[in-house]
C-alpha positions, 0 to 999 in steps of 0.5 A: 201458604204465603206463596199461594197468597202471593200467587192469588194477588198476582192473578187478581192484579193481572185480571185488573190490568186486563180489565183496565186495558179493555176499558181504555181501548174501548173494547167489547168484553164480558166477565162473569159476575164472580170475576167482576166481584174480584176486580171490584174488591181489589179496587175497594181494598186499595181504596180506589173507589172512583175506579171501583165505581166505574167497574161496578157500573160496567159489571151491572150493565152486564149483570143487572140482577146481581145483588152482590154487585149492587152491595159492592156498589153501595159500599163504594158509594158509602166510601165516597159519601154518596149515601142517597145513591148507596141506599138506592142500590141497597134497596134494589139489592133487597128487592132481588134478595129479600132474605139477605140480612147483611143487606138489612144491616147495610140499609140500617147503617146508611139510614142512620148516617142520613139521620133516619134512625127510626127508619133504620130501627124499622128495617132492622126489626124486620130483619130479626124475623129472618135473621140467624145472627140476632146478636148483630141485628140487636147490636145495630138497633142499639147503634140506631138508638145511640145515634139518636142519643137514646142511651137507655134504649140503646143499652137495652138492645146492646144487652139483648145482643150480648144475651145471644152472644156473650163474646160480641166485642162491640156490644160489650164496648158500646154498652159500657159507653151508654152506661157511662153516659146514663150514670149507671157504670157502677151498677154495670159491674155486677151485670158484667160479672154475671156474664163472666159467671156464665162464660168465665173464658170470655176475654171480651167480658173481662176486657170490658170489665177492666175498661169499666174499672178504669172509667171508675178510677179502680185501677188495681181492679182493672189490672186484675181484669185485664190480666184475666183477659190476657190469660185467656188470650195471650195474643189479645193486644188491646188488653196489653195496651189497656193494662199498661195504661192502668199500671201507669195510673198506679205508678207501676211504670216498668211493669207497664213498659213490659206489657207494651213491649209484648203488644209491640211484639204482637202487632208491630209498629203503629202510632198508638204503640209508639205513643204509649211507649212515649208515655211510659218513658215520660213517666219514667222521666226518661225524656230522651226516650219519650221524645224518640217514641213520640217522633216515631209515632208521628212519622207513621201518622202526622195527625196523631195529636197525642204524640205531638202533645207528648212531645210538648210535655217532654220538652217542657220537662227539659225547659225547652219551652219554645220547642214545646210550644211548637208541638203543643200548637200542632196538637191544638191545631188538630183538636182545638177543644181539648182542654189539656192542649189549651192549658199546656200551650197557655202555660208554655206561652206564659213561660216564654213571656207571651202573656197576651197569647197565654191569657187568650188561651186560658180565657178560651179554656174557661169558655169551654169549661166555666166550672173548671176550677183547676183552669181558674187556679192556673189562669189566676196565677198568670196575673198573680205572678205578673203583679196584677193581683186584683185581676187574679182575685177577680178570676178566683171570685168568678170561679167561686161563683161557679163552684162555691164548694171547692175549698182550693179556690178559697185557699188561693183567694186567701193568698191573693187577698193577703198579698193585696193587704186585705188581711181581714178579708183573707182571714174570713175567707180562710175560715170558709176554706177550713170549713169546706176542707180542713186538710187542704190548708197545707197548700197555703204554705206553698205560697207564703214564705214569710214566717210572720204571715205563716204564724198568723195563718197557723193561729187561725188554723189551730184555733179552728182545729181546737174549736172543731 
């Protein structure tokens, strides 16, 4: 079988070389449309789109009424991001072959890219009349509504797609995405369970149910769902990766590593799998191994930001802050709106004494997420440890304005006020904090080593507890 494939590839390569030689020598020649399709497909498969466009234009000059060649031309133009010309080719192909539903789908997809979602929906609804694959047409209509941010309507059509085909993997996935956006994720569990009752052996339904549990933070239930998906299809590589991530969340790191090793056996090396192996070794506190896997990931894909970030975290754990900064900056350069990247780089800059850079980065993080109380806590600590207590207090005060119900902000303010000598204010703030969340009061003693101060705090805490 491998020899037959190799032979076919050699024949196509010879055909392409023959074609290119004739074009180069400006010879008159003719191929039938099927031969041209093979040549053009080779260019598409090898991402040589400009050569492919030249070939398909020559082909169409000889086979002007070939809808298949027009579709190939449209696909090449999509790859070259020439969407208007692509649409023209598809509309001509449609006029030649008005019952080809794949042409309807491609026209719909291009119209979506061009921002004409309503036009796409109109075309796709016409396709429903003739289509034998209604699941795919409904799915494409859902995508059109989703691109228009009409998530409830999109959900309706994704559900219709799934009703026709319980194993439409993309519809199951995009439905979960839309339900998350509309806040209906919790309710969707019963919906997915209904599909599973109808087809208990749908690995895709189990897989997407697992993903929903992950989004809801129900990691043990997610593990169980992914396990069912794997039991149905032992080569379902994505399920192995996702179950490992759920297991990491419940701190079952060695078990997670076993599933990742199986995924690697199935799919071989990739930036994703190496990054996942880096993550699990990071949580196992085997930082030399995590660094090794992250480096392997980046070697395959130099834009794989998650692995740069993983390298930064691993090096931070080894107190190699200057090296960590280098990799945090790489991740940040690729995705400068990622709050984790910004905050990690900010803290690393602080650790090496680059206070100005650290402050700039924390300020940017708060611009992106003004109600991010954890960012405010970290940012204020930079000023607090630098001796600027008034600025630390100011940051927490602003955070409380954004999130007046977050007790941890009040507890931190208690510490800062005490250090500023504003004891009466600190006691008033402490009472507010205890009212919001009594259990969180223990965070105070991470900051107050002085027993006398602790005693004062303990008296207020005990008095509050007794009066509850």
